[in-house]
N, C-alpha and C positions, 0 to 999 in steps of 0.2 A: 491442638487436637480438639478444638471447640466444635461441638455438634450444632449445626444450624437447623437441621430437620431430621426428625425420627418418625418412622412409619412401622407400626406393628400390625401383622395380619394373622389372625387365628392363633395368637400366642398366649398361652396360659389363660387368664380371664379376660383378655382383650380380643374382641372380635375384629375390631379395626380402630386404629388410633393414628392420627396424624398430629404431630406436635412440633412446633417451631419455637424453641426456647428464646425468650426475649433477652435474657442476661446469661452470662457465663455461669452464675451460681443460681441454682433452683432449690427451694425448700419444698418438699412434697409432704403434705400432712393428710391425715385421714384415719378412719377407724381401721382396726385389724381386719384384714381380708379385702381391703379396697383395691389392692394391686400395687402398693408402693414398692415392695421388694421385687415383684414381677417386672416392674419397669426398669429397675436397676439391673436385674438379671439380663433383660433384653440387651441393654447397652454392653454388659460384660461379655455377651456372646458374640459381639462384633469383633472381639479380639481373639487371638489363638487360645485354645484350651476349651474347657468344659463349662466356663462361666462360674459365677460366684456360688452357685448351689452344687455344681458338679453333677447336674441331672442328666439322665439318659434321654435319648431322642423321643421315646414314647411318652415321656412326661410333659413335653413342651407344647403340643397342640392343645387348643382349647376344646372343650367338650363338643363332640360331634364332628371334629375336623381331623383329617388325616395329614394335611400339609400345613406348614406354618412358615412365616418369614419375617425377617427384620431388615430394615434398610435405613441408611443414614447418609446425610450429606454433611461433610465437614466444612469448616470455615474457608478452607482453601479450594473448595469445589470438588474435593475427592469424594467419590461415592462408594459406599461399602454395603454389602448385603450378605446375609447368611440365612439358612433355613433348611427345610427338607430338600433332599435331592430330587429334582423332577424326574430323574431316570430311575428312581426307586432304590438307590443305594442307601444302606442303613447309616452311612456317614453323613455328617453335616456338610452342606455345600457352602462355598464362599464365592462371592463375586467382587471384583474390584474394578470400578469404572465401567461396569457393564459386562465385563469379561470374566469367565471362570478362572480361578487361580490353580496352579499346580501344587503349591505347598502353602501352608499357613505362614511360612516365613515371609511371603510377599505381603501379607496383611500386617505382620508385625513391624514391617518397615514404615508403615504409614499410620498405624493406630495402636495405642496401648492404653490399658486402664488398670488401676489398682483399686482395691476395695477393702472395706471393713464391715463385718456383719456381726450381729449378736452371738451367732454360733461360735465365732472366733474368740469370744470372751473366755471360753473354757479350754482354750488351746493348751495351756500349760498345766491343766489338772486332768487331762485325758491321756490317751495312748500316744505312743511315739509315731504311729502311722499318720495321725492327723497333722503332727508337726512336720513330718517329712513332706506331706502333700502341700502344706503351706510354704515350706522352703522351696520346693520344686516349682510352685507357681511363681514365686519371686524370680527364680532363675529363668523360667520360660519367657517372662516379659522382656528380658534382655538377650536371651539366647534360645530362640524358638526350637532349634533342633534338639534341645535338651529333652523335650517331651518324647521324641522318637527314641532317643537313647534309653530313657527310663522305661518306656513300654517294651523295648527289645530286651532289656535286662530282666524285667519281671516275667516276660514270656519264657525266657530261658530258665529262670528259677522254677517256674511251674512245670516245665518239661522235665527238668532234673528230678523234681519231687515225684512225678509219675514214674519215671524210669527206675528210680531207686526202689519203688514198690513193685512194679510190674516186670521189669527186665534188668535187675541189678547186675547180671553177669555180662551184659553187652557193653564192655568197657570202652570199645572204640566210639560208640555213640555217646556214652557218658563223657568221654574226654572232649568230644566236639562241643557238647553243650556247656561243659565247664570252661572251655576256652571262650565261648560266647559270653558267659557270665563274667569272666575276668575282664575281658575287653570293655564290655559295657559298664561294668561296675567302676572301673577306673575312670572312664569318660564321665559318667554321671557324678562321681565324687569330685573330680577335678573342677567341674562346672559349679558344684555346690561350694567348694573352697573359694573359687574366684568370687562368687557372689557375696559370701560372708565377709571376705577380706575387704571388698569394695564397700559393703554396707558399714563395716566397722570404721572405715575411714571417713564416712560422711559425718559432718558436724550436725548437731541437733538442729532440726528444722525450725524450732521455736522454743523460747525459754520455758514455756509451760509444759513442754514435752521433752524431758531430759533424754540425753543420748543413752541408748542401750547397746550392749555388745552381744553379738551372736557367736555362739560356740557350737561347732559341729562335733558331736560325740560319735566317732566312727573310727574303727581300726584302720580302714583303708585310707582315710584322711590323714591319720597319724603317719602311716607309712609314706604317703606321697609328700609329706613335709620334708622327708630326709632321703628319699630314694627316687631314682628315675621311674617314670611311668611304666616302662617295659619291665623293669625289675619287679615292680609291684604286681603287675599282671602275672609274671612267672610265679611269684610267691603265693598269690591267691589261688592260682591254678593247682599248685602243689598241695595247698591246704584243703581245697575242695576234694581232691582225690583221696587224701588221707582221712577225711571225715565222712566218707561215703557210708560206712557201716553205722557209725553213730547217728548220722542224719537220717538214715533209713529207719532206725529204731525210734528216733524222735518224730519222724513224719514231716520233716521240713529242712530246708537248706539253712545252715547256721551261719554262713558267711556270705557277705555281699552288700550291695548298696541299700538293700531293703532292711538292713539292721541299724541304719544310722538314726540318730536322734538330734534334735535341735534344742539348745538351751539359750535363754536370754537373761542377761544380767544388767542391772542399772549401773551405768558407768561411774557415777559419782559415789554411790554408797556401797557398791559390790553386792547388793541384795539381788537374789535370783528371783525370776518370775514365779517359780514354784512356791517361794516363801513370802510372796507379796499378797496384799489384799486384792479384792476384785477391782477396786478403783485403781490401784497401782498397776495391776496387770493391764487394764483397759488403756491407761495412759501410756504404758510401755508399747503396747501393740499399735496404738495410733501414732506414736512417735516413729515406730518402725515403718508404718505405711507411708507417713509423710517423707521419711528419709528415702524410701524406695522410689517414691514419686520424684524426689529431687535427683536421684541417681539416673532415672530414666530420662529426665529432662536434660541432664548433662550429656548423656550418651547420644540422644536422638535429636537434641536441639529444640525440643518443644515439650511442654509439660503434658503428662498423660491425663486422661479423664479420671476423675476421682469420685468413687461411689462409696458413700458412707451411710450405711443402713443403721438407723437408731444410734448415731454416734455419741449422743449425750448420756446414754444409760451408764450408770455407775460412776460418772464423773462428778466431782464437787464443783461448786460454782466458779471457783478460780480457773479450773482446767476447762470448764465449758467455755468460759469467755476467752481463754487462751486459744482454744481450737478455732473458734469462730473468727477471732482476730487473725489467726494464721491463714485462714481461707479467704478473708474479705477481699483481698486484691488479686485473686486468681484470675488469669486470663483464659485458662482452659476450662472445660465443662466440669462443674462440680455439682453432684446431686446428693442432697441430704434428705433423710426421712425422719419423721416423728409423728406421734399421734396428735400433738398439739403444736401450734405455731409459737406460743409464748416463749419457750426456752430459746428460740432462735432470734429473739428481739434484737441482739446486737447486729444482725445482718439487715435490718430495715434500711432501705435505701441502697443496699448493695446487692440484694438477691431478689429473684422473682419468686413469689409465694404462690403455690398451686395446691388446691385441695382435690384429692381423689375421692370420687363417689361412684361406686359401681363401675369401675374401670373407665371413668370419664374425668378429664382434667377440667377444673374450674378455677379461674384466677381468683385469688383471695388477697384482700388488702388488710394487712394486720392493723389493729387499732393503734 
């Protein structure tokens, strides 16, 4: 999945950029606001999903523009494109080899990317919703239909919440909505279980980043471990009906896939991410990202694009060197960012160094 050519048009702070990476690994340096993360975000938007920032469509055009676009040519001559829909649809348009695609699953078969950002460093000290989104993004990279199932589940939950307030006596309608919640919740949870089981079976990608174990904290997941899916659907449907009065008083649906949480534990020590230092958490997350990339490579036959925004923050010198050593022989596209090139010195001779200044790339030769 190596990118040979990338073109940005009216995207974020880029009016127009044409870039042809010279190596599979590129180190992007520059001051804050130069556009380093924007460039990584552009690449992430070539894959299914909402990209590494999860931004809305109105946030993506550069100042004064109403339309934006991103295009790439891969090493195997595959051409990808995404951007504003020329027909005016609020949804993002995709093109594959010059033709529009019907579903994002068509894109997922030829392109995938994984990433780490500084915002993810706080993943295990913030709310469960952020950890669910992180987990679901990992699932979508291998099962693109998971995004549709999750969206359908969340819409049904929102509908039920409104019904409990506005029309609580329309039991037939409520029953239909709860049936939808049960079906989608089981589908979403089964996909999450499959991903966590597969990730837990992956060996550590590199000795510097020890293996971590993922645990899905979810009643539905526990039921699916011991009961058939249809039985779990029936059980959840009955519980939703029984909790209508309580949920109406609470103002929200108390059961469903939206109540799941994700926990991470160091395999060797048993230490949880919540009880780890910021440096340990960063190492665990990077290990997870590298393991996910390995899983995608095994499933699809080629390594995904790897986007690491400020990956060396919070890492000690040993882990910095371990990360760069793990990346050094990559054949897929790897983009790393930082304010200064010096910490990336172990990649000299293996990576292309580029400095960003006012959304322009300038080749940089490290001393």
